Each structure stands twice: as structure tokens, then as C-alpha cells.
N, C-alpha and C positions, 0 to 999 in steps of 0.2 A: 478488406481483410476480415475473416470471420472471427467471431469472439470465441475464446476457449470454452469448452464444455463446462458447465457449472454443476457443482455438487452441493447438496445440503446435508449429506450424510455426516455423522459424527465419527470420532476416532474408532478404529478397528471395526468399521462397518456398522456402527450404531444406526438405528433407524432414523430416517429423516423426520424432523419435527416441524411443527408450525413456526416455532421460535427460530430455528435455524434457517428456515425458508425466509422468514421476515428479515433477518440480518443480511442474508445473501441478496434479497431483493432490494434492500436499502443501498447496499454497496453498488448494485447495478445502476441506481438512479443518481448517485453523486459523482462528481468529477475530482474533488479535492481529497487530500489526506485528512482523516478524522481519527480522533482518539476513540477508544472503547467507550469512555464516558459520554462523549458527544454522540456517538451512534446510539447508545442506550437512551439518552435523553430524547433524541429524535424519535426513536421507536415508541417510547412512552407517550410523547406528544401526539403520535398518530393512533394511540389506543392499543398498542401491542403490550400485553401483559408478559413482560420478559425480564428476567433478572440480569443484573450486571455480570454475574458469574457465567451465565449462559452466553452472553455476548462475548466475553473473554474466551471461553472455550471454543465457540464457533469461529472466532477470528483466528485462534491458534490452529484449528483444524484446516481452515482455508489457507493459512500461510504455509503450513506443513505440506499441503497439496499443491502449492505454487499458484493458487488461484487469486491471491492478493499479495501486494507488495507491502512490506513493513519498513518504516523509517523510524529513526530516533530523532526527536527534536533536540534543539540545543539544551533544553531542560532535561533531556533523557527520557521523555515520554514516548511510548510507541504510538505511531499513527499508521492507519491502514487505508488502502485504496485498491479497488479492482482495476487492474491494468488492461489495456487494449490488446496487448500481445503477451504471449508466454515466452517469447524470445528474450534473450539477455538485452537489457536496456538500462538507461539511466534516467534521472529526473531533474528538471529545473523546478524548484519548489519555492513559492512565495512565503517569506517569513511571516507576513502579516495575515493573509487570508487563507493560506494553505493551498491555493491553486497550484496545479502541477501540470507539467508538459513532459511527455515521454520523449527522450532523445536517444539517438545512437551516437556512439563515440568511437569511430574506427581508429582515430589517432590514439585514444586512450587504450584501446585494445592492443594495438601494436606496441605502444610504450610499455604496457604491463608485461607482455610476453618478453620483450627485450630485457627489461630490468630483472625479471625472474630468471631468465637464462644466464645473464651475467653473474648471478649469485648462485647458480646451480639448482634453482628451484624448478620443479615440474608440477603439472596438474594444478596450476594456480587458478584462483578465482579472485574476484574483487567486486567492490561496490563503489559507486560514485554518485553522489547527489550534490547538486549545485543549488545553494540557497541564496535568495536575493529578494527583491521586490518586483512583482509583476507590473505590467504597464498601468493597470488601473490603480494599484496601491501607490505606485510612484507619483501618479498625478493627483492623489488625494492626500491632503495634509492630515497629520495625526491630530485628533482632537483631544 
């Protein structure tokens, strides 16, 4: 499956910048969901001179363009991840390490449409994320 086309342009066609390109490139290299603060810290560690506000703005632009998925943690913090597909999908997310697996849920899709129709709703959408412990974290005691 080919990866979706990547953009580093800002809102309303702002020019691409080195900072936006750095955020986008970092998202291409990681597999788990990360907060804006975690992404900012990683960029700073690698020598990128980028402000936290720029990271937030870039993530919002990418999310608005459907280029990253955004989840809310149990604490309400937004976390971001570049997904392998632009198609509708769900995630299994590790509560401890943030590892994520993209999953499809045809049963969920059917159930959503059925429940919506029973209540007279049309043009419905939904999100579903399943949180738990991945195999690695399940096998590792908390220290």
C-alpha cells in the first residue's frame, strides 16, 4: 500500500518551512502516538531550533489535512501519529508505551450504521480506539 502524499505547507497555503518539514519527517520516523511536547523535545534533542507553538500549529495543519490521526489520552492530552492509510480505521493503543496498531472493524461499521438508522440518524461518523497493554508491556513488570 502506498503512503499518502505528505505536505509541509501551513494553513491557507503558507509556504513550507524547515520547521514544518522537520515535524513531518519526525512523524514519518515514529510508529507510536506522541504528544506535541514529546515531539518538540525530540526535535530539540536532534538539534532542530523549533518552537513548541510551531509544533502545535504544524500538527493541527496536518490533522486538518487528514495526514495524522489525533487521539485523546485518558488524561485528555492530544497525541499524534502518521497513519499508514488515509482510509477510515481504528487503533489498538498501548496505555504504557503508546505503541499503536491500525485495525479495521467491519462489525463496528455495520453496528454503527444499524444503531444510527434505528434512531433516524443519517450521515453518521464515529471514532473507536481500543486501549490496553501491548505484548511487550504486558510481559514487563512496572518498576
